C-alpha positions as CSV (number, residue, x, y, z in Angstrom):
1,M,0.0,0.0,0.0
2,T,1.3,3.4,-0.9
3,T,1.6,6.4,1.4
4,T,-1.3,8.1,-0.5
5,E,-3.5,5.0,-0.1
6,T,-2.7,4.8,3.6
7,A,-3.5,8.5,4.1
8,R,-6.7,8.2,2.1
9,D,-7.9,5.2,4.0
10,L,-7.2,6.7,7.4
11,M,-8.9,10.0,6.4
12,L,-12.0,8.3,5.0
13,D,-12.3,6.1,8.1
14,A,-11.9,9.0,10.5
15,F,-14.3,11.3,8.6
16,G,-16.7,8.3,8.3
17,R,-16.9,7.9,12.0
18,I,-18.0,11.5,12.4
19,R,-20.5,11.1,9.6
20,D,-22.0,8.0,11.4
21,G,-22.0,9.8,14.8
22,V,-24.0,12.9,13.8
23,P,-27.3,11.2,13.1
24,Q,-26.9,9.0,16.1
25,V,-26.4,12.0,18.5
26,V,-29.6,13.7,17.3
27,D,-31.8,10.7,16.6
28,G,-35.0,10.4,18.7
29,L,-34.6,13.7,20.5
30,S,-37.3,16.3,20.5
31,V,-36.6,19.9,19.5
32,D,-36.6,20.9,23.1
33,E,-34.1,18.3,23.9
34,L,-31.9,19.3,21.0
35,L,-31.9,22.9,22.2
36,W,-31.5,22.1,26.0
37,R,-28.4,23.7,27.5
38,P,-26.8,22.4,30.7
39,D,-26.3,26.0,31.8
40,A,-27.1,29.4,30.3
41,D,-23.7,29.6,28.5
42,A,-23.3,26.0,27.3
43,N,-23.7,24.8,23.7
44,H,-26.7,22.6,23.0
45,I,-26.7,19.5,20.8
46,A,-28.3,21.3,17.8
47,W,-25.6,24.0,17.7
48,L,-22.8,21.5,18.2
49,A,-24.0,19.2,15.4
50,W,-24.5,22.2,13.1
51,H,-21.2,23.8,13.9
52,L,-19.1,20.6,13.4
53,A,-20.7,20.2,9.9
54,R,-20.3,23.9,9.0
55,Q,-16.7,24.1,10.0
56,Q,-15.9,20.9,8.0
57,D,-17.9,22.2,5.1
58,D,-16.2,25.6,4.9
59,Q,-12.7,24.2,5.3
60,V,-13.1,21.4,2.8
61,A,-14.7,23.8,0.3
62,H,-11.7,26.0,0.7
63,L,-9.3,23.1,0.1
64,A,-11.3,22.0,-2.9
65,S,-11.7,25.5,-4.3
66,E,-15.5,25.1,-4.3
67,E,-18.4,26.8,-2.8
68,S,-19.6,25.3,0.5
69,A,-22.5,22.8,0.5
70,W,-24.2,25.2,2.9
71,L,-24.5,27.8,0.2
72,A,-24.3,25.8,-3.0
73,D,-26.8,23.1,-2.0
74,G,-29.3,25.3,-0.2
75,W,-28.7,24.1,3.3
76,V,-28.7,27.7,4.5
77,D,-32.3,28.1,3.4
78,R,-33.4,24.7,4.7
79,F,-32.0,25.4,8.2
80,G,-33.4,29.0,8.2
81,L,-31.1,30.1,11.0
82,P,-31.2,33.7,12.3
83,Y,-27.6,34.3,11.2
84,P,-25.9,35.7,8.1
85,P,-25.4,33.0,5.5
86,D,-21.6,32.9,5.9
87,V,-21.6,32.2,9.7
88,H,-20.1,28.9,10.8
89,G,-20.1,29.2,14.6
90,W,-16.6,30.5,15.3
91,S,-16.6,33.2,18.0
92,M,-20.3,33.1,18.5
93,S,-21.6,34.4,21.8
94,S,-23.8,32.5,24.2
95,G,-26.7,34.8,23.0
96,D,-26.0,33.8,19.4
97,V,-26.1,30.1,20.4
98,G,-29.4,30.8,22.3
99,R,-31.0,32.2,19.1
100,F,-30.4,28.9,17.2
101,T,-33.6,27.3,15.9
102,V,-34.4,23.8,14.7
103,A,-36.7,23.6,11.6
104,D,-36.3,19.8,11.2
105,P,-34.1,17.5,13.4
106,G,-33.4,15.3,10.4
107,L,-31.5,18.2,8.7
108,F,-28.4,17.6,10.9
109,G,-27.7,14.2,9.5
110,E,-28.6,15.1,6.0
111,Y,-26.5,18.2,5.9
112,H,-23.5,16.4,7.4
113,A,-23.9,13.5,4.9
114,D,-23.7,16.0,2.1
115,V,-20.6,17.6,3.7
116,H,-19.1,14.1,4.2
117,D,-19.6,13.2,0.5
118,R,-17.8,16.4,-0.5
119,T,-15.0,15.6,2.0
120,A,-14.6,12.0,0.7
121,A,-14.5,13.3,-2.9
122,L,-11.7,15.6,-1.9
123,V,-9.7,13.0,0.0
124,E,-10.1,10.6,-3.0
125,R,-8.4,13.1,-5.2
126,L,-5.4,13.9,-3.0
127,D,-2.0,12.4,-3.5
128,A,1.1,12.5,-1.2
129,D,2.3,15.8,-2.8
130,E,-1.1,17.4,-2.3
131,Y,-1.1,16.5,1.4
132,A,2.2,18.2,1.7
133,R,1.2,21.4,-0.1
134,V,1.5,24.5,2.1
135,I,-1.8,26.5,2.3
136,D,-1.0,28.9,5.1
137,T,2.4,30.4,5.9
138,N,1.1,32.4,8.8
139,W,2.0,29.6,11.2
140,D,5.2,27.9,12.3
141,P,5.4,25.4,10.9
142,P,3.3,26.4,7.8
143,V,0.0,24.6,7.5
144,T,-0.3,21.9,4.8
145,V,-3.4,20.4,3.3
146,G,-2.8,17.3,5.5
147,M,-2.5,19.3,8.6
148,R,-5.7,21.2,7.8
149,L,-7.6,18.0,7.3
150,V,-6.3,16.7,10.7
151,S,-7.5,20.0,12.3
152,V,-10.9,19.6,10.7
153,L,-11.1,16.0,12.1
154,E,-10.0,17.1,15.5
155,D,-12.6,19.9,15.7
156,G,-15.4,17.6,14.4
157,A,-14.5,14.8,16.9
158,K,-14.4,17.2,19.8
159,H,-17.8,18.7,19.0
160,L,-19.3,15.3,18.4
161,G,-18.0,14.1,21.8
162,Q,-19.4,17.3,23.4
163,A,-22.8,16.6,21.7
164,E,-22.7,13.0,22.9
165,Y,-22.0,14.2,26.5
166,V,-24.9,16.7,26.4
167,R,-27.2,13.9,25.0
168,G,-26.3,11.8,28.0
169,L,-27.3,14.7,30.3
170,V,-30.6,15.1,28.3
171,E,-31.3,11.4,28.7
172,R,-30.7,11.4,32.4
173,R,-33.2,14.3,32.8
174,R,-36.0,12.1,31.3
């Protein structure tokens, strides 16, 4: 197996685990449960699931030189959130999180599945040279495509874990 094949297989497996986890973390919860916050400043499951998909969508779209699924595939309209179309969750205040609404709980899994498909398509196209391509020289060491993908995975895994934890709290409240 080549280095490219190994990297591809690892990336597809890791991103696939997040894809599988998003519908599981929201499945069977009411809108009130999806929006429940452990305290006034905590993130709720709905925001966490949305944000992990949005950050992946934006970063993968940038790497692929494409428009995000959020905009290109109309997810921004389907979600109907009270935010500007380009918002992805970074630096949002507790009040911003509190304004989040849920039009349809099924949208989280569907949106992330779309984002995952775009991510997998990108990963399938990458070779070893592309993983090593520098995309941001503002850091030491400079950020490569491979490093950015690991960063996207880390953020997605953290937010999925947070959503799973909050789901556990929601279920204990029942």
